[in-house]
C-alpha positions in Angstrom: 0.0 0.0 0.0 2.8 2.4 0.9 4.7 1.5 -2.2 1.7 2.2 -4.4 1.3 5.6 -2.8 4.9 6.5 -3.3 4.8 5.4 -7.0 1.6 7.4 -7.5 3.2 10.5 -6.0 6.3 10.1 -8.1 4.2 9.6 -11.2 2.2 12.8 -10.4 5.4 14.8 -9.9 6.8 13.6 -13.2 3.6 14.6 -15.0 3.6 18.0 -13.3 7.3 18.5 -14.2 6.7 17.5 -17.8 3.7 19.9 -18.0 5.8 22.7 -16.5 8.6 22.4 -19.0 7.0 24.4 -21.9 6.3 27.2 -19.4 9.9 27.2 -18.2 11.2 27.3 -21.8 8.9 30.2 -22.6 10.1 32.2 -19.5 13.7 31.4 -20.5 13.1 32.6 -24.1 11.5 35.8 -22.8 14.4 36.5 -20.5 16.9 35.9 -23.3 15.0 38.2 -25.7 14.5 41.0 -23.1 17.3 43.6 -23.1 19.6 43.4 -20.2 20.2 46.3 -17.9 24.0 46.0 -18.5 23.5 46.5 -22.2 21.6 49.8 -21.7 24.2 51.1 -19.3 27.0 50.2 -21.8 25.1 52.0 -24.6 24.8 55.0 -22.3 28.5 55.2 -21.7 29.3 54.6 -25.4 26.8 57.2 -26.6 29.3 60.2 -26.4 32.0 58.3 -28.4 29.4 57.1 -30.9 28.1 60.6 -31.3 31.6 62.0 -31.8 32.4 59.3 -34.3 29.3 60.0 -36.3 29.8 63.8 -36.3 33.6 63.9 -36.9 34.1 60.8 -39.0 31.0 59.4 -40.6 29.4 62.7 -41.7 32.6 64.2 -43.1 33.3 60.9 -45.0 29.8 61.0 -46.6 30.1 64.6 -47.4 33.6 64.1 -48.9 32.2 61.2 -51.1 29.5 63.6 -52.3 32.0 66.4 -53.0 34.2 64.0 -54.9 31.5 63.8 -57.6 31.2 67.6 -57.9 33.2 70.5 -59.3 33.4 72.5 -56.1 35.7 75.5 -55.5 34.4 77.1 -52.3 33.2 80.1 -54.2 30.2 78.7 -56.0 27.7 75.9 -55.2 28.8 72.3 -56.0 28.1 71.2 -59.5 27.7 67.5 -60.2 30.3 66.0 -62.6 29.8 62.3 -62.0 33.0 60.3 -62.1 35.0 63.0 -64.0 37.3 63.7 -61.0 38.2 60.0 -60.7 38.8 59.8 -64.4 41.1 62.8 -64.2 43.0 61.2 -61.3 43.8 58.2 -63.4 45.7 60.5 -65.8 47.2 62.8 -63.2 50.9 62.3 -63.1 51.3 64.4 -59.9 48.8 62.1 -58.1 50.7 59.0 -59.0 54.0 60.6 -58.2 52.6 61.6 -54.8 51.6 58.0 -54.2 55.0 56.8 -55.2 56.8 59.3 -52.9 54.4 58.3 -50.1 55.1 54.7 -50.6 58.9 55.4 -50.5 58.4 57.2 -47.3 56.3 54.5 -45.8 58.9 51.8 -46.5 61.7 54.0 -45.0 59.7 54.9 -41.9 58.1 51.5 -41.2 61.3 49.5 -41.6 63.4 51.8 -39.5 60.7 52.4 -36.9 59.6 48.8 -36.5 63.1 47.4 -36.3 64.3 49.9 -33.7 61.0 49.5 -31.8 61.4 45.7 -31.7 65.0 46.0 -30.4 64.0 48.5 -27.7 60.9 46.4 -26.7 63.0 43.2 -26.5 65.7 44.9 -24.4 63.1 46.2 -22.0 61.4 42.8 -21.8 64.5 40.7 -21.3 66.7 43.2 -19.3 64.8 45.9 -17.5 61.2 46.8 -16.9 61.9 50.2 -15.4 59.0 52.7 -15.4 61.6 55.5 -15.9 62.9 53.9 -19.1 59.3 53.6 -20.4 58.6 57.2 -19.6 61.7 58.4 -21.4 60.7 56.5 -24.5 57.4 58.4 -24.6 59.0 61.8 -24.4 59.6 62.2 -28.2 56.0 61.0 -29.0 54.6 63.7 -26.6 56.5 66.5 -28.3 54.2 68.2 -31.0 55.1 67.3 -34.5 55.6 70.9 -35.5 58.2 71.2 -32.8 59.9 68.0 -33.9 60.0 69.3 -37.5 61.6 72.6 -36.4 64.1 70.8 -34.2 65.3 68.6 -37.1 65.2 71.6 -39.4 67.8 73.3 -37.2 69.8 70.1 -36.7 70.1 69.4 -40.5 70.4 73.0 -41.6 72.9 73.2 -44.5 74.9 76.1 -43.1 74.3 76.2 -39.3 73.1 72.7 -38.5 74.8 70.5 -35.9 74.9 67.5 -38.2 76.8 69.2 -40.9 79.1 70.7 -38.3 80.0 67.3 -37.0 80.4 65.9 -40.5 82.7 68.7 -41.4 84.7 68.3 -38.2 85.2 64.6 -39.2 86.6 65.7 -42.6 83.7 64.5 -44.6 81.6 66.4 -47.2 78.5 68.1 -45.9 75.0 68.0 -47.5 72.0 70.1 -48.0 69.8 67.6 -46.4 66.4 69.1 -47.2 67.4 70.6 -50.5 68.7 67.3 -52.0 66.4 65.0 -54.0 68.4 62.1 -52.7 68.4 63.0 -49.0 65.3 65.0 -48.4 62.9 62.1 -47.9 65.3 60.0 -45.8 65.8 63.0 -43.6 62.0 63.4 -43.1 61.7 59.7 -42.5 64.4 59.9 -39.8 62.5 62.8 -38.2 59.3 60.8 -37.8 61.2 57.7 -36.8 62.7 59.5 -33.9 59.3 60.9 -32.9 57.3 57.6 -33.0 59.8 54.8 -32.3 59.3 55.0 -28.5 55.5 54.8 -28.7 55.7 51.8 -31.1 58.2 50.1 -28.8 55.8 50.4 -25.8 53.0 48.8 -27.8 55.3 45.9 -28.8 56.5 45.7 -25.2 52.9 45.4 -24.0 52.4 42.5 -26.5 55.5 40.8 -25.2 54.2 40.9 -21.6 51.4 38.6 -22.7 53.8 35.8 -23.4 54.0 33.3 -20.5 57.4 33.2 -18.8 57.3 29.4 -18.8 57.9 29.4 -22.5 61.2 31.1 -22.1 62.2 29.0 -19.2 61.6 25.8 -21.2 63.6 27.3 -24.1 66.6 28.2 -21.9 66.6 24.7 -20.4 66.9 23.4 -24.0 69.9 25.7 -24.5 68.3 28.3 -26.8 70.1 31.6 -27.1 68.4 35.0 -26.7 68.5 35.6 -30.5 67.0 32.3 -31.3 64.2 32.7 -28.7 63.4 36.2 -30.1 62.9 34.8 -33.7 61.4 31.5 -32.8 59.3 32.4 -29.8 58.8 36.2 -29.3 57.9 37.2 -32.9 55.5 34.3 -33.6 53.7 34.6 -30.3 53.1 38.3 -30.6 51.9 38.2 -34.2 48.4 39.8 -33.6 50.0 42.7 -31.7 52.7 43.1 -34.4 50.0 43.1 -37.1 48.0 45.8 -35.2 51.1 47.9 -34.9 52.0 47.6 -38.5 48.5 48.4 -39.7 48.3 51.5 -37.5 51.9 52.6 -38.5 51.2 52.2 -42.2 48.0 54.2 -42.0 49.7 56.9 -39.9 52.6 57.0 -42.4 50.3 57.6 -45.3 48.8 60.6 -43.3 52.2 62.3 -43.0 51.8 66.0 -43.6 53.1 68.3 -40.9 56.8 67.5 -41.3 56.7 68.3 -45.0 54.7 71.5 -44.3 57.0 72.8 -41.6 60.3 72.0 -43.3 61.5 74.2 -46.3 60.9 71.4 -48.8 57.1 72.1 -49.3 56.9 69.1 -51.6 60.3 69.7 -53.2 62.9 69.6 -54.4 61.3 68.5 -57.8 58.4 66.8 -56.0 60.7 64.6 -54.1 58.8 65.1 -50.8 55.3 65.9 -52.2 53.4 63.1 -50.3 49.8 62.4 -51.0 48.4 64.3 -48.0 50.4 67.4 -48.9 49.2 67.1 -52.5 45.6 66.9 -51.4 46.1 69.9 -49.2 47.5 71.9 -52.1 44.6 70.9 -54.3 42.1 72.0 -51.7 43.5 75.1 -50.1 46.0 76.4 -52.7 44.2 75.7 -56.0 40.7 75.6 -54.4 39.8 72.4 -56.3 37.7 70.9 -53.4 35.9 68.4 -55.6 39.1 67.1 -57.1 40.8 67.0 -53.7 37.9 65.0 -52.3 38.2 62.5 -55.1 41.9 62.1 -54.3 41.1 61.7 -50.6 38.5 59.0 -51.3 40.9 57.2 -53.5 43.4 57.2 -50.7 40.7 55.7 -48.4 40.2 52.8 -50.8 43.9 52.3 -51.1 44.4 52.2 -47.4 41.5 49.9 -46.9 42.9 47.4 -49.5 46.4 47.6 -47.8 44.9 47.0 -44.4 43.0 43.9 -45.6 46.1 42.6 -47.3 48.2 43.1 -44.1 45.6 41.4 -41.9 45.4 38.5 -44.2 49.1 38.0 -44.7 49.9 38.4 -41.0 47.0 36.2 -39.9 46.2 38.8 -37.3 43.0 37.1 -36.1 44.9 34.0 -34.9 47.4 33.7 -32.1 49.8 30.9 -31.3 49.2 31.5 -27.5 45.7 30.1 -27.8 
């Protein structure tokens, strides 16, 4: 009798549980579909940044794309010309020369900056992690670009510059660094390398800190040298960070303008330093060809987008060997 009552109770409980399952699923579905309070709070905090991004990036980009299809000179209303500006760019020798000069600068700047930054980051990571050293590396990056340009303008001045004075004291021939078609662009690249290497080194150093110390301990037990560990362990394990740094550095190098504007080159000599940003500036604010300048700017956006995708694909930035 007792057993029968227990069985009946268990059977009733099972039936009740089975009948309650659809209601539980429905409540769970409603909870999942309902917006969470954390999401609303996050959106509230992101609202200022999203608003600034829309006002200062999205809206100017849309307006620039519109102006690129017009013949606009700031003095009269825009007049639509379709794709005429882009067609003219294809046949514009100065535009292609500006891209070539910019590419030359990007190669000089990225190679020198990345190599020096990797060396500095590796030295900090393996030898010292002093806060003072890291602060000193940031000092050149904190100096305004105009000040850096003026500083190197005085250092490399053909007549009074310290560099030519030291070269002359060593019995070597001096150069007009900013007036030479051969040395003008390497000098500008050296200027920006000095300014940004410390910041890049700190980014790479932060990536190195993510590598577990046990990896290096195991390699040292196997007798691996520091140089071998750097190329076989450090570089592969920090590939996503290195990819990010390279993408940001390439985009920033294509946007180089202030150093050319502040030094006496102004795109010369013989277009040797007329980078694409300076050429766009001249089109817009010297010749008042706003529509044509917008077309050149939008073309640069497409070029940078393609380069970024290519870099991310080649460097496999989305995958890490630490996972």
